[in-house]
Each structure stands twice: as C-alpha cells, then as structure tokens.
mmCIF file of the C-alpha atoms, coordinates in Angstrom:
data_MODEL
# 
_entry.id   MODEL 
# 
loop_
_atom_site.group_PDB 
_atom_site.id 
_atom_site.type_symbol 
_atom_site.label_atom_id 
_atom_site.label_alt_id 
_atom_site.label_comp_id 
_atom_site.label_asym_id 
_atom_site.label_entity_id 
_atom_site.label_seq_id 
_atom_site.pdbx_PDB_ins_code 
_atom_site.Cartn_x 
_atom_site.Cartn_y 
_atom_site.Cartn_z 
_atom_site.occupancy 
_atom_site.B_iso_or_equiv 
_atom_site.pdbx_formal_charge 
_atom_site.auth_seq_id 
_atom_site.auth_comp_id 
_atom_site.auth_asym_id 
_atom_site.auth_atom_id 
_atom_site.pdbx_PDB_model_num 
ATOM 1  C CA . MET A 1 1  ? 93.244  112.185 103.431 1.00 0.00 ? 1  MET A CA 1 
ATOM 2  C CA . LEU A 1 2  ? 90.073  110.254 104.086 1.00 0.00 ? 2  LEU A CA 1 
ATOM 3  C CA . ILE A 1 3  ? 87.443  111.307 106.599 1.00 0.00 ? 3  ILE A CA 1 
ATOM 4  C CA . HIS A 1 4  ? 84.858  108.731 107.581 1.00 0.00 ? 4  HIS A CA 1 
ATOM 5  C CA . PRO A 1 5  ? 81.945  109.342 109.962 1.00 0.00 ? 5  PRO A CA 1 
ATOM 6  C CA . ARG A 1 6  ? 81.497  106.636 112.556 1.00 0.00 ? 6  ARG A CA 1 
ATOM 7  C CA . GLY A 1 7  ? 77.729  106.473 111.925 1.00 0.00 ? 7  GLY A CA 1 
ATOM 8  C CA . ASP A 1 8  ? 77.917  106.368 108.112 1.00 0.00 ? 8  ASP A CA 1 
ATOM 9  C CA . ASP A 1 9  ? 75.135  104.166 106.751 1.00 0.00 ? 9  ASP A CA 1 
ATOM 10 C CA . VAL A 1 10 ? 75.989  104.822 103.077 1.00 0.00 ? 10 VAL A CA 1 
ATOM 11 C CA . VAL A 1 11 ? 79.647  103.753 102.859 1.00 0.00 ? 11 VAL A CA 1 
ATOM 12 C CA . PRO A 1 12 ? 80.939  100.981 105.140 1.00 0.00 ? 12 PRO A CA 1 
ATOM 13 C CA . MET A 1 13 ? 83.941  101.886 107.287 1.00 0.00 ? 13 MET A CA 1 
ATOM 14 C CA . SER A 1 14 ? 85.768  98.906  105.793 1.00 0.00 ? 14 SER A CA 1 
ATOM 15 C CA . GLU A 1 15 ? 85.769  100.696 102.410 1.00 0.00 ? 15 GLU A CA 1 
ATOM 16 C CA . SER A 1 16 ? 87.660  103.666 103.834 1.00 0.00 ? 16 SER A CA 1 
ATOM 17 C CA . GLU A 1 17 ? 90.037  101.349 105.671 1.00 0.00 ? 17 GLU A CA 1 
ATOM 18 C CA . CYS A 1 18 ? 90.776  99.463  102.430 1.00 0.00 ? 18 CYS A CA 1 
ATOM 19 C CA . LEU A 1 19 ? 91.317  102.704 100.510 1.00 0.00 ? 19 LEU A CA 1 
ATOM 20 C CA . ALA A 1 20 ? 93.688  104.013 103.176 1.00 0.00 ? 20 ALA A CA 1 
ATOM 21 C CA . ALA A 1 21 ? 95.665  100.773 103.199 1.00 0.00 ? 21 ALA A CA 1 
ATOM 22 C CA . ALA A 1 22 ? 95.902  100.734 99.400  1.00 0.00 ? 22 ALA A CA 1 
ATOM 23 C CA . ALA A 1 23 ? 96.982  104.385 99.244  1.00 0.00 ? 23 ALA A CA 1 
ATOM 24 C CA . GLY A 1 24 ? 99.880  103.866 101.636 1.00 0.00 ? 24 GLY A CA 1 
ATOM 25 C CA . ASP A 1 25 ? 101.840 106.770 103.082 1.00 0.00 ? 25 ASP A CA 1 
ATOM 26 C CA . PRO A 1 26 ? 101.146 109.656 103.457 1.00 0.00 ? 26 PRO A CA 1 
ATOM 27 C CA . CYS A 1 27 ? 97.424  108.780 103.447 1.00 0.00 ? 27 CYS A CA 1 
ATOM 28 C CA . GLU A 1 28 ? 95.537  109.588 106.630 1.00 0.00 ? 28 GLU A CA 1 
ATOM 29 C CA . LEU A 1 29 ? 92.233  108.056 107.685 1.00 0.00 ? 29 LEU A CA 1 
ATOM 30 C CA . HIS A 1 30 ? 90.276  110.114 110.194 1.00 0.00 ? 30 HIS A CA 1 
ATOM 31 C CA . ILE A 1 31 ? 87.258  108.530 111.886 1.00 0.00 ? 31 ILE A CA 1 
ATOM 32 C CA . ILE A 1 32 ? 84.996  111.240 113.264 1.00 0.00 ? 32 ILE A CA 1 
ATOM 33 C CA . ASP A 1 33 ? 82.059  111.075 115.646 1.00 0.00 ? 33 ASP A CA 1 
ATOM 34 C CA . THR A 1 34 ? 79.287  112.088 113.274 1.00 0.00 ? 34 THR A CA 1 
ATOM 35 C CA . ASP A 1 35 ? 76.041  110.272 112.741 1.00 0.00 ? 35 ASP A CA 1 
ATOM 36 C CA . ASP A 1 36 ? 75.719  110.225 108.981 1.00 0.00 ? 36 ASP A CA 1 
ATOM 37 C CA . HIS A 1 37 ? 77.409  110.312 105.598 1.00 0.00 ? 37 HIS A CA 1 
ATOM 38 C CA . PHE A 1 38 ? 76.242  113.805 104.667 1.00 0.00 ? 38 PHE A CA 1 
ATOM 39 C CA . SER A 1 39 ? 76.871  115.785 107.861 1.00 0.00 ? 39 SER A CA 1 
ATOM 40 C CA . SER A 1 40 ? 79.251  118.689 107.487 1.00 0.00 ? 40 SER A CA 1 
ATOM 41 C CA . THR A 1 41 ? 78.639  120.539 110.741 1.00 0.00 ? 41 THR A CA 1 
ATOM 42 C CA . ASN A 1 42 ? 81.124  118.626 112.887 1.00 0.00 ? 42 ASN A CA 1 
ATOM 43 C CA . PRO A 1 43 ? 83.851  121.083 113.992 1.00 0.00 ? 43 PRO A CA 1 
ATOM 44 C CA . ALA A 1 44 ? 86.419  118.278 113.710 1.00 0.00 ? 44 ALA A CA 1 
ATOM 45 C CA . LEU A 1 45 ? 86.017  118.355 109.911 1.00 0.00 ? 45 LEU A CA 1 
ATOM 46 C CA . LEU A 1 46 ? 87.360  121.882 109.653 1.00 0.00 ? 46 LEU A CA 1 
ATOM 47 C CA . ARG A 1 47 ? 90.253  121.235 112.052 1.00 0.00 ? 47 ARG A CA 1 
ATOM 48 C CA . ILE A 1 48 ? 91.291  118.018 110.292 1.00 0.00 ? 48 ILE A CA 1 
ATOM 49 C CA . THR A 1 49 ? 91.077  119.644 106.861 1.00 0.00 ? 49 THR A CA 1 
ATOM 50 C CA . LEU A 1 50 ? 93.004  122.774 107.830 1.00 0.00 ? 50 LEU A CA 1 
ATOM 51 C CA . ASP A 1 51 ? 95.722  120.736 109.572 1.00 0.00 ? 51 ASP A CA 1 
ATOM 52 C CA . TRP A 1 52 ? 96.133  118.553 106.487 1.00 0.00 ? 52 TRP A CA 1 
ATOM 53 C CA . LEU A 1 53 ? 96.233  121.534 104.128 1.00 0.00 ? 53 LEU A CA 1 
ATOM 54 C CA . SER A 1 54 ? 98.850  123.324 106.231 1.00 0.00 ? 54 SER A CA 1 
ATOM 55 C CA . ARG A 1 55 ? 101.085 120.230 106.206 1.00 0.00 ? 55 ARG A CA 1 
ATOM 56 C CA . TYR A 1 56 ? 100.826 119.362 102.524 1.00 0.00 ? 56 TYR A CA 1 
ATOM 57 C CA . LEU A 1 57 ? 100.189 122.784 100.958 1.00 0.00 ? 57 LEU A CA 1 
ATOM 58 C CA . PRO A 1 58 ? 102.223 125.214 103.051 1.00 0.00 ? 58 PRO A CA 1 
ATOM 59 C CA . SER A 1 59 ? 102.012 128.880 102.162 1.00 0.00 ? 59 SER A CA 1 
# 
C-alpha cells in the first residue's frame, strides 16, 4: 500500500506511481487530498490504513 498526498512537494507523484507499477498486484496506490508530505491529520489516512489492514491481516 502506498499513500501519496496530492500536494506533496518532497516526493514527486511519479515516484509513487512507478513504485506501484513495479510492485504489481496486490499493491494499492491511494492519492489523498492533503497539502504536504508530512501531514497526518487527514481522516482518509486512517480509513485507508484500517481497510487495508482488515483485508490483508484479518483477525
């Protein structure tokens, strides 16, 4: 799973796209509407992470 903020000015989006393509399935690339590389307050981050964990690490 890769999560890339749309407004990231540290890592270009193309880097995440290349990593996702190279990883193949079941890699997921999530583009979120956040302004910077270091933001962790976007509620989408928690939802995306919990969804991924429940799919790949079921209890």
